[in-house]
Phi, psi and omega in degrees: 000137178296135180235140174278160175270356180263132182187171178211136177224146183211137176213139177237135178240140178208135168226196184296336185249330192233142167232127175215156180219146177233122176237131179233127179244133181232131178225178184299143173195147180296323182238193179262103180242116183242122173255130184236125171247117186230143177299154185305315187291351177245008187298335180293345183261006189298318180295323179294323177295318178302317179294320179301317184292307186287342175284345182238352178234124183264326181221153179125155173268117184241128176253120182247120181246120184239128174240140179220134184216132173274116179246000182276168179295135180083011178294331181230149176219156180262127181252127182255128173259085190295322178299323179289322177298318178292324180295317178300316188291319179297319182295320181288326176295319179297317182295325181293317178295317181296326181258007178053052178261148180247004179291133181284149180266112182269166177294323180297324180293312180302318185297341184275346180283143186296142171078355176286317173238128175217157179255126178242139176278152177295134178297141184276153166271114193297324181294310179301312182301316181293321182297309181297321178293315184293315179299318178298318178297316180298318179298317180297318177294327173304316178293315179304311188292323181294319178295319181295324180296311181304311179294325178300322177299321180290317180298324181297320178298314180299312183292322178295318175305311180300319178297324175297319176302316179297321182289330176296315181294321180300317180299318183296319180294318180299325178280326180287321189309316181297328184289337180300309180296322179295316181291326174298315182300315179297319182289324178297313182290325176294320178297313179301319178301316180295325181286315185268341177057037173224164180271352183275115182238138178280095187297328181294319176297322176299314184299320175301315178296318183292324178299318181295315181295320181294325177293318179295323189253015179293130180240014187295319182294319179294325178293322179294315183293321178302316179295323177297317181299319184289324178295316181294317178304309177300323179297317187289319182292345178261001179270173177266162175088172180298130184229358191301317184290322177297322179291327178299314180300315181296316179298320176300318179292322178303311186294324180293317178296316180295321176297321176294318179300317180295322178293328181279332188298128175238041191207132183295320180295323179292317176306314179300314180299318179299317180302313184294319176300315183297326178292322176293318183290325172298327175295314177302314180300317177297321184295311185292347177298344179252022180251135180293000000 
C-alpha cells in the first residue's frame, strides 16, 4: 500500500505513578532521518526508540518527542546535608566573630545556601520504564503509520489520474506521428516544383529524402518505452513496501523519453503535446516527493 511521508502520531500513558507522552512528526526527506528528544532519566533507551521507529518507517524526517513525569506519592524527596549545614554555620559564626558582627544566623539564611537542601527524584525501575516506553512509542507509530497510509491513498488516486493523462497524450502523439512524414513529403515535392519550375520530379530522390527524414524524426521507440514506464509506474504504486525511490527513477526515464521526442519533433502539434506531457510528468515528480 502506498504511504505518504507526512504524518503525525501521539500517545499518552498514565497510571498512579507515571505520566508520559510520545509525539512523532514526519515530513518529506530523501532518507530516514530520526531526531529524538528524550528525558535524561530515559536517555539510555534512545537507541531502542530509534530502532522501533526505523524498523517501521523507511523514509522521512521524523521528530520524536518523549515526556516522562513521576506523579505518584514519594516521587520526589528532600535531602538534607546536615554536615554541610553545620560547616556553613560554623564558618558564618567565625566570620561574625572575626568582623565583630552581632547578626544572628537564622534557619532561613542557612536554607538558601546551595546543596544543604536538594530535591531528588525517585529512581526509575529500568525494566518497567522500558516496557512502558516501548509500548507508548509503538502506539504513537501506529497512529503515524495509519495517517501516512490515509495520505498515501489520496496520492494514489492523484497519481493514477496523472498516468491516465500521460497515456492520453501518448496516444495523440502516436496518431500524429505518421502525418509528420506525409506532410514533409508533400512540402518537399512542392518546394522542388517551385525551384525547378517543371513538372518532372525525381520521385526516387524524393523517396530517399523522405526516408532519411522519417528515420531522423521517428519517435516510435520513445513512445513504446514511455508506455512501458507508465505501466511500470502504475504497477509499483499498487504494490506493498517503500516505492518512492523506484518511482523517482521511472519519472526520470519518462522525462528523458519526452525530451527526446521533443528534440526530434519537427511539427508544431507534436511540440504542443510534448509541452503538456512535460507538465504532467512534472506533476508526477512533485507528487512522489512525498511517497515513502
